[in-house]
C-alpha angles and dihedrals in degrees: 000000000000091000094040098046093042090054090049090051092049091048091050086057091049098257124129090004092157093059110105109225094197094051089057103038105016111186094343094134092054090045092051091049097051093041092051091047090053091048094049093046091047094053092041087061090052091047093052090050092052093048091048103038093179092062117089119246100251116183095165099101093043094050093043092050095052106028094044088042132055103306098098094034091054089051090049093054090051094045093049089056094046099089091047090049092053089047090052094044092053089056094047095047090067090066118093096219093049090047090056090051091052100043106030103029102036119010093055091058109111092225090065089064090213091301117141126220097261089055091051096045092058094054097089089056090057092047093055091054090052095058093081088053091052092049091047092053091050090048091053092053097043117105099185112091093208091053091046090054092051093047091049092052091048091049091052090048092052092046090051089049090053092048091050090048092051089054092049093046092050090049092050092045091051091046093053092045092052092045088056092046089054088059095044100044114075119201110206119210116260093251090053093047096050123024091205090078115080119194122175115235092246091062100042096083094057090051093048090059089068091069117184092205089093089070088088095048095083111114091205097058117099131205107225104176139355141173151128120288137163122251116210111221127179095266106015149017115252127203109233135176118214127206116196110198126182091260107026146014120237122200116198136180117236113236135170121217119154091193089067092080100032109293118271094002093082092112089074096054112134106233123195108244093217092065116096115273088242093056092042090055091045093052092049089054088058095258128150138179122243116204108247098197140348117298113275111229111223092236089057096045121104117192118203130182122226108233123230092250091054090048090057095046097047097032091239122157126204089346133167135171130235118198123194116207128189124227090276091057093250117143108244100168140015127197122193106201133187124202122210092240139014089247091055090049092052090048092053093047092048093048093048094046092049092047091051092048092049092046091050092048092049094051095044089053091048092050093048090050092050093051095048110109117224118249110267113252115246088224094065 
């Protein structure tokens, strides 16, 4: 409330008018109201029991009113906005005026107990996960079988609500991450990527319309592993950034171009918090990733280790080989990669091998399902 009300006061005096209160705090006021109401009603029940010792401690009506009502739903609305709020806050914190509001107007308040806004925004998420524990403790101490049955059903309902929420939050988090990757990853045209391909100017526009950028727009695709490696070329070592998805591997060249995000205003770039710190820092510096070659489908990817003898001969460290084969099992590309450490190399190999195994299993299951004939109807 200190952060929320202070921001309202500043905006009423025409400061920070462009800051969106809802994007930061969502339905926090409604959540506070219903949580406080639950708390007061809960303790009122305890108080009445103490003052009238002969009356049984009956929580049924309290729990039914709130847990079958809006308590969980209000939490869900807040939690679904949380990732977006953190995303938005990270962008705002780079501004000098917003930094003054945070540090001098709010964080120094004694009631904050040295907690910063990110630490406070996450609190309602933790509270929601504690409700099943509360219900379980009440269930253990209840002696009435009817009440125990009600509490058990409410506990199951809250747990299901939390599971559903986790799925929605993961989906939203993945969606925001991929939306950011679409902005960061640049797909060069085929004639720019390989000088062997000549395309007259009059035909380029029609080819550009078939943009490959949409490859990252699928909501079902997952990013499994990513990181910076070194690609060994014939005359040089090239910094590359690899993205391992659940169906293909993408190798990109690291480039810096501050004009990409609007010249000198790169400090205000909104960076998705679920991206790796390395990539976040890189984006803020105005960097982007240019696709080096076509995506390598996992069923066409061959992973090979570089033996110790070969390491000594070619002066390679923590190296491994990735081979791209076409549908006829012909090798069409080879990438000799070096990891910064032996541990990083093992991690990459393990992640790629696991991804290939999972991809193969998924598609074998899908094929077997497609080729299963339906049971013949007895009416035919």
